[in-house]
VMD Tcl script that draws the C-alpha trace (Angstrom):
set ca {
  {-8.65 18.62 -2.49}
  {-12.31 17.10 -2.71}
  {-13.44 15.99 0.59}
  {-13.51 12.39 -1.44}
  {-9.84 12.47 -1.46}
  {-9.57 14.07 1.70}
  {-11.49 11.07 3.19}
  {-9.47 8.53 1.07}
  {-5.82 9.61 2.61}
  {-7.69 10.06 6.15}
  {-8.46 6.62 5.70}
  {-5.89 5.46 5.13}
  {-3.72 6.85 7.60}
  {-5.64 5.58 10.14}
  {-6.10 2.26 9.15}
  {-2.25 2.34 9.08}
  {-1.84 3.33 12.49}
  {-4.51 1.13 13.42}
  {-2.20 -1.93 11.78}
  {1.48 -0.60 13.11}
  {0.28 0.42 16.84}
  {-2.65 -1.96 16.90}
  {-1.73 -5.31 15.71}
  {-3.45 -7.41 13.83}
  {-6.43 -7.46 16.41}
  {-6.99 -4.22 16.32}
  {-6.60 -3.58 12.49}
  {-8.65 -6.44 11.05}
  {-12.04 -5.04 12.11}
  {-10.79 -1.35 11.64}
  {-9.18 -1.84 7.98}
  {-12.20 -4.52 6.75}
  {-14.40 -1.67 7.95}
  {-12.06 0.99 5.45}
  {-12.36 -1.55 2.75}
  {-15.69 -1.67 3.16}
  {-16.63 1.94 3.03}
  {-14.14 2.78 0.25}
  {-15.39 -0.04 -1.65}
  {-19.51 1.48 -0.76}
  {-18.69 5.32 -1.29}
  {-15.19 6.08 -2.98}
  {-14.39 3.12 -5.58}
  {-14.52 3.35 -9.21}
  {-16.37 0.25 -10.83}
  {-13.93 -2.57 -10.57}
  {-11.50 -1.19 -8.23}
  {-12.04 -4.22 -5.98}
  {-9.69 -6.14 -8.19}
  {-6.83 -3.54 -7.45}
  {-7.34 -4.43 -3.26}
  {-7.32 -8.02 -4.30}
  {-4.70 -7.74 -6.42}
  {-2.64 -5.71 -4.14}
  {-3.29 -8.18 -1.23}
  {-2.01 -11.05 -3.39}
  {0.86 -9.19 -4.52}
  {1.70 -8.08 -0.80}
  {1.80 -11.80 0.73}
  {4.46 -12.61 -2.30}
  {6.54 -9.24 -1.50}
  {6.41 -9.43 2.29}
  {6.25 -12.66 2.75}
  {9.33 -13.32 0.56}
  {11.24 -10.79 2.52}
  {10.34 -12.08 5.76}
  {11.60 -15.66 4.69}
  {14.63 -14.16 3.16}
  {14.77 -12.69 7.09}
  {13.98 -9.06 6.26}
  {11.53 -9.05 9.57}
  {11.94 -10.23 12.45}
  {8.52 -10.05 15.05}
  {9.89 -11.11 17.38}
  {8.67 -14.68 19.36}
  {5.27 -14.07 19.79}
  {4.51 -14.40 15.43}
  {4.18 -17.92 13.47}
  {3.33 -17.97 9.89}
  {4.26 -16.26 6.90}
  {3.34 -12.55 7.10}
  {1.55 -10.80 10.72}
  {-2.23 -9.88 9.48}
  {-1.41 -6.95 10.40}
  {1.52 -5.80 7.55}
  {-0.34 -7.99 5.12}
  {-3.87 -5.37 5.21}
  {-1.09 -2.58 4.48}
  {-0.96 -3.59 0.73}
  {-5.14 -3.50 -0.15}
  {-5.63 -0.55 2.04}
  {-2.20 0.75 -0.04}
  {-4.23 0.06 -2.94}
  {-7.45 2.08 -1.82}
  {-5.23 5.39 -2.60}
  {-4.26 4.28 -6.56}
  {-7.29 6.08 -8.26}
  {-8.20 8.42 -5.26}
  {-5.41 9.99 -3.50}
  {-2.17 9.18 -5.60}
  {-4.23 9.63 -8.85}
  {-2.24 12.59 -9.54}
  {1.06 10.99 -8.66}
  {0.55 8.54 -11.90}
  {1.42 11.54 -14.34}
  {4.83 12.05 -12.97}
  {6.46 8.75 -13.44}
  {10.07 10.29 -11.73}
  {8.14 11.63 -8.91}
  {6.67 8.51 -8.56}
  {9.57 6.52 -8.76}
  {11.16 8.72 -6.22}
  {8.30 8.33 -4.02}
  {8.10 5.02 -3.83}
  {11.91 4.88 -3.49}
  {11.90 7.02 -0.64}
  {8.74 6.98 1.01}
  {7.91 3.47 1.13}
  {11.08 2.62 3.66}
  {10.02 5.59 5.07}
  {7.14 3.78 5.95}
  {8.67 0.28 6.84}
  {11.35 2.36 9.04}
  {8.85 4.15 11.13}
  {6.26 0.98 11.33}
  {9.07 -1.09 12.34}
  {10.02 1.26 14.98}
  {6.24 1.84 16.08}
  {5.79 -1.88 16.14}
  {9.10 -3.26 17.46}
  {9.44 -5.00 14.56}
  {13.24 -5.54 13.33}
  {14.13 -5.02 9.80}
  {17.75 -6.64 8.47}
  {20.18 -4.36 7.02}
  {19.04 -5.10 3.26}
  {15.44 -4.66 3.87}
  {15.60 -0.92 3.43}
  {17.80 -0.90 0.36}
  {15.52 -3.51 -1.15}
  {12.19 -1.92 -0.51}
  {13.30 1.40 -2.26}
  {13.77 -1.18 -5.28}
  {10.25 -2.85 -4.90}
  {8.55 0.36 -4.28}
  {10.22 2.59 -7.03}
  {9.39 -0.05 -9.29}
  {6.13 -0.50 -8.27}
  {5.08 3.09 -8.12}
  {7.23 3.36 -11.70}
  {4.51 0.32 -13.26}
  {1.67 2.40 -11.49}
  {2.31 5.14 -13.86}
  {2.40 3.20 -16.63}
  {-0.87 1.50 -16.03}
  {-2.52 4.53 -14.25}
  {-0.97 7.31 -15.88}
  {-2.46 9.56 -18.87}
  {-0.42 7.67 -21.32}
  {-2.19 4.62 -20.55}
  {-5.55 6.04 -21.20}
  {-6.31 5.14 -25.28}
  {-7.79 7.70 -27.96}
  {-7.51 10.50 -25.14}
  {-10.22 9.65 -23.14}
  {-10.07 10.60 -19.43}
  {-10.62 7.00 -17.99}
  {-7.65 7.55 -15.43}
  {-9.05 4.63 -13.27}
  {-8.73 1.81 -15.59}
  {-9.47 -1.56 -13.06}
}
mol new
graphics top color blue
foreach p $ca { graphics top sphere $p radius 0.5 }
foreach p [lrange $ca 0 end-1] q [lrange $ca 1 end] { graphics top cylinder $p $q radius 0.2 }
display resetview
């Protein structure tokens, strides 16, 4: 593992804990700093598009699941999605070309990782942040994230590079 991959994984994990344990007021400046550092020192050209795309995707997916009754954030929350939950999406996108780049060559492992890892992350995050999840939410997350990771393999995996080039980082 290179120092860049280790830094990417460590910053993601620190950001995850800031979001889940610190809430929106802690998460916003910390995740903004992590993403700014990522874009300055780790990102490949055009990678900002992935961060922006996942921010939009997160608002649509988790916002839709919230509106469908999948999350209960308690009485203190008003809106479509808490900022701290939304910030996890571009934070995850910062792993795509770095900490998770190896995974996109293994579609079945990526599918299983998404289908198991993401619901596990939501479950742990919900417990730490005192969020109630609907009984159907984790199976729905397994389908969503399994499919998303499968798609990422098609988009970022070795078969996506034209004519044998090594350009795995297509923005």
